[in-house]
C-alpha positions in Angstrom: 62.9 -94.4 0.8 63.1 -91.7 3.5 60.0 -91.0 5.6 58.3 -87.6 5.0 57.0 -86.0 8.1 53.9 -83.7 8.0 55.9 -80.8 9.3 58.2 -81.0 6.3 55.4 -80.2 4.0 53.9 -76.6 3.7 50.7 -76.3 5.8 48.5 -75.5 2.7 49.5 -78.9 1.2 48.5 -80.9 4.3 44.8 -81.1 3.6 42.9 -82.1 6.7 45.9 -83.1 8.9 45.1 -80.6 11.6 41.9 -79.7 13.4 42.8 -76.0 13.1 43.3 -76.0 9.3 40.6 -74.5 7.2 39.8 -74.3 3.5 41.6 -71.4 1.9 38.5 -69.8 0.3 36.7 -69.9 3.7 39.5 -68.1 5.4 39.6 -65.5 2.6 35.9 -64.8 3.0 36.1 -64.6 6.8 39.0 -62.1 6.4 36.9 -59.9 4.2 38.9 -60.5 1.0 35.8 -61.5 -1.1 33.0 -63.9 -1.1 33.8 -67.6 -1.2 32.9 -67.9 -4.9 35.1 -64.9 -5.8 37.9 -66.2 -3.6 37.8 -69.5 -5.5 38.2 -67.6 -8.7 41.2 -65.7 -7.3 42.8 -69.0 -6.2 42.3 -70.6 -9.6 43.7 -67.5 -11.3 46.9 -67.9 -9.3 46.5 -64.6 -7.3 46.7 -66.2 -3.9 49.8 -67.3 -2.0 50.4 -69.0 1.3 53.8 -68.5 3.0 55.1 -67.1 -0.3 54.0 -70.0 -2.4 51.3 -69.6 -5.1 48.2 -71.8 -4.3 45.9 -72.5 -7.3 44.0 -75.5 -6.2 40.6 -75.3 -4.5 41.3 -78.2 -2.1 44.1 -76.2 -0.4 43.9 -75.6 3.4 45.6 -73.1 5.6 46.5 -72.7 9.3 45.0 -69.2 10.0 47.0 -69.0 13.3 50.4 -69.4 11.7 50.4 -69.2 7.9 50.8 -66.0 6.0 48.1 -65.3 3.3 48.6 -62.9 0.5 46.5 -61.8 -2.5 48.2 -60.2 -5.4 51.3 -59.9 -3.2 49.5 -58.0 -0.4 49.4 -59.6 3.0 45.9 -60.3 4.5 45.3 -59.8 8.2 44.1 -63.1 9.6 44.5 -62.5 13.3 41.4 -60.4 14.2 42.7 -59.8 17.7 45.2 -57.3 16.4 44.2 -53.6 16.3 45.8 -50.8 14.3 44.9 -47.3 15.2 46.0 -44.0 13.7 46.3 -41.0 16.0 46.9 -37.4 15.0 48.9 -36.6 18.1 48.6 -33.0 19.3 51.6 -30.9 20.3 52.1 -31.0 24.0 51.3 -34.7 24.4 54.2 -37.0 25.2 54.6 -40.3 23.4 54.2 -42.6 26.4 51.4 -44.5 28.1 52.1 -43.0 31.5 54.2 -39.9 32.0 56.0 -39.8 35.4 56.0 -36.0 35.3 52.2 -35.8 35.0 52.2 -34.4 31.5 49.4 -35.3 29.0 50.1 -38.7 27.6 48.6 -41.3 25.2 46.3 -42.9 27.7 43.5 -40.5 26.8 43.5 -42.0 23.3 43.9 -45.7 24.1 41.5 -46.1 27.1 38.4 -46.4 24.9 39.9 -49.6 23.2 39.6 -53.0 24.9 43.0 -54.1 23.7 46.2 -52.8 25.4 47.6 -50.6 22.7 51.1 -49.2 22.5 52.7 -46.5 20.3 55.0 -47.5 17.5 58.0 -45.2 17.8 57.8 -41.7 19.2 57.1 -38.1 18.4 58.6 -35.6 20.7 56.2 -33.6 22.8 56.4 -30.5 20.6 55.8 -32.4 17.4 52.3 -33.3 16.2 51.0 -35.7 13.6 50.8 -39.3 12.7 51.4 -41.9 15.4 50.4 -45.6 15.1 48.9 -47.4 18.1 48.7 -51.2 18.0 48.9 -54.4 20.0 50.8 -56.2 17.2 54.3 -56.5 18.8 56.0 -58.1 15.8 54.8 -55.4 13.4 55.7 -52.6 15.9 59.3 -54.0 16.1 59.7 -53.9 12.3 58.2 -50.4 12.0 60.1 -48.8 14.8 63.5 -50.5 14.5 66.1 -48.3 12.7 67.6 -51.2 10.8 64.4 -51.7 8.8 64.5 -48.1 7.5 60.8 -47.2 7.4 60.3 -43.8 5.8 58.7 -40.9 7.5 57.7 -37.5 6.0 57.5 -34.3 8.0 56.3 -30.8 7.2 58.3 -28.1 9.1 57.8 -24.4 9.5 61.3 -23.0 9.8 62.8 -19.5 10.3 64.3 -17.8 7.3 64.2 -18.5 3.5 65.4 -21.9 2.5 67.5 -21.7 -0.7 68.4 -24.6 -3.2 71.9 -24.7 -1.7 70.4 -25.6 1.7 68.2 -28.4 0.1 71.3 -29.8 -1.6 73.2 -29.8 1.7 70.4 -31.7 3.5 70.3 -34.3 0.7 74.1 -34.6 0.8 74.2 -35.0 4.6 74.9 -32.8 7.6 77.2 -33.6 10.5 75.5 -33.9 13.9 76.9 -34.8 17.4 75.8 -38.4 16.9 77.1 -38.8 13.3 76.2 -37.7 9.8 72.6 -37.8 8.5 71.1 -37.2 5.0 67.5 -36.7 4.0 66.0 -38.9 1.4 63.8 -36.1 -0.1 63.5 -32.4 0.6 61.4 -29.7 -1.0 60.3 -26.2 -0.2 56.5 -25.8 -0.1 55.2 -22.5 -1.6 56.9 -19.1 -1.1 58.5 -17.8 2.1 56.0 -15.8 4.2 56.8 -13.5 7.1 60.4 -14.6 7.3 59.4 -18.3 7.5 59.5 -21.2 5.0 57.6 -24.5 4.8 59.8 -27.5 4.2 58.7 -31.1 3.5 61.4 -33.6 4.5 61.5 -37.4 4.1 64.0 -39.7 5.9 64.2 -43.1 7.3 66.3 -42.4 10.4 64.8 -43.0 13.9 67.2 -40.8 15.8 65.8 -38.6 18.5 64.6 -35.2 17.4 66.4 -35.8 14.1 64.4 -33.4 11.9 64.7 -30.5 14.3 68.5 -31.1 14.7 69.0 -31.4 10.9 67.3 -28.1 10.2 69.0 -26.3 13.1 72.3 -27.5 11.6 71.6 -25.6 8.4 70.5 -22.5 10.3 66.8 -22.9 9.9 65.4 -23.6 13.4 62.0 -25.4 13.5 59.0 -23.5 14.8 56.4 -26.1 14.1 56.7 -29.7 13.0 54.1 -32.3 11.8 54.6 -35.9 10.7 52.3 -36.4 7.7 53.4 -39.9 6.6 54.7 -43.0 8.3 55.6 -45.9 5.9 52.5 -46.4 3.7 50.2 -44.5 6.0 49.2 -40.9 5.3 47.6 -38.6 7.9 45.1 -37.2 5.4 42.3 -35.2 6.9 42.3 -36.8 10.4 41.7 -33.9 12.9 44.3 -33.2 15.6 43.6 -35.2 18.7 41.4 -37.8 16.9 41.9 -41.5 16.2 40.6 -43.9 13.6 40.9 -47.6 12.7 43.2 -48.3 9.7 41.4 -49.4 6.6 41.7 -52.9 5.2 44.0 -51.5 2.5 46.2 -49.7 5.0 46.5 -52.8 7.2 47.5 -54.8 4.2 50.1 -52.2 3.2 51.6 -52.3 6.7 51.7 -56.1 7.0 53.2 -56.3 3.5 55.9 -53.7 4.3 56.7 -55.7 7.5 57.0 -58.9 5.5 59.2 -57.4 2.9 61.4 -55.6 5.4 62.0 -58.9 7.3 62.8 -60.7 4.1 65.2 -58.0 3.0 66.9 -58.1 6.5 67.2 -61.9 6.3 68.8 -61.7 2.9 71.3 -59.1 4.2 72.1 -61.1 7.2 72.5 -64.2 5.1 74.8 -62.4 2.7 76.9 -61.0 5.5 77.3 -64.5 7.0 78.4 -65.9 3.7 80.9 -63.1 3.2 82.3 -63.9 6.6 82.9 -67.6 5.8 
């Protein structure tokens, strides 16, 4: 009979084998999911998973520093050293922590936090709206990397009247200097006013100034641009130039998106490797 090593068994099945492991319901309570008693009920009901495996026994333990906990499929933040801040970036501020040309940068919004925060992706200086600041490098990589295809939604004020034919062209794809690009969703908001139209555009590209270039390519130059949505996050009523902590639900949505994106990417990579055999 072959020997079974502890590291060959999921962490939540290795009750008491590590000084850092903790009872699952205790970790859930500490993470703010629910009280220990309610957490126990969730476990028994089969609503809790650790590293993708349903755990329905109250004796289960978890390694908070390395295991992934989810309730009803939503990832729970266990590492309380990670910060997630939403900023409504004003126009005129560059998306960097220190601008070598002396322009207004993001330091004015991050210096009040103890953690060293960085921006996830960029908004060009003339564009305002939702920018995520965090010290979670793994999450930032997934959200910012083009291969993971995180959706962003913008509202643009453009010159001229935008007709249905233009909407169809943006959805079908326009040719730019760095290759073709198509929007995922486009709609005109309200009626044209003063020779200008408001357009809501959603896409998952991370190319530089992509929305401005797309709209210029269909002869509707952008006069004002705001990013309203980034992945599962919505700007809501956050005033320009203000920051706020993400809610528990928002953090869970982000962490779940990152988990699912990594899993999808791994499946694609695995399929590509199999096809190449």
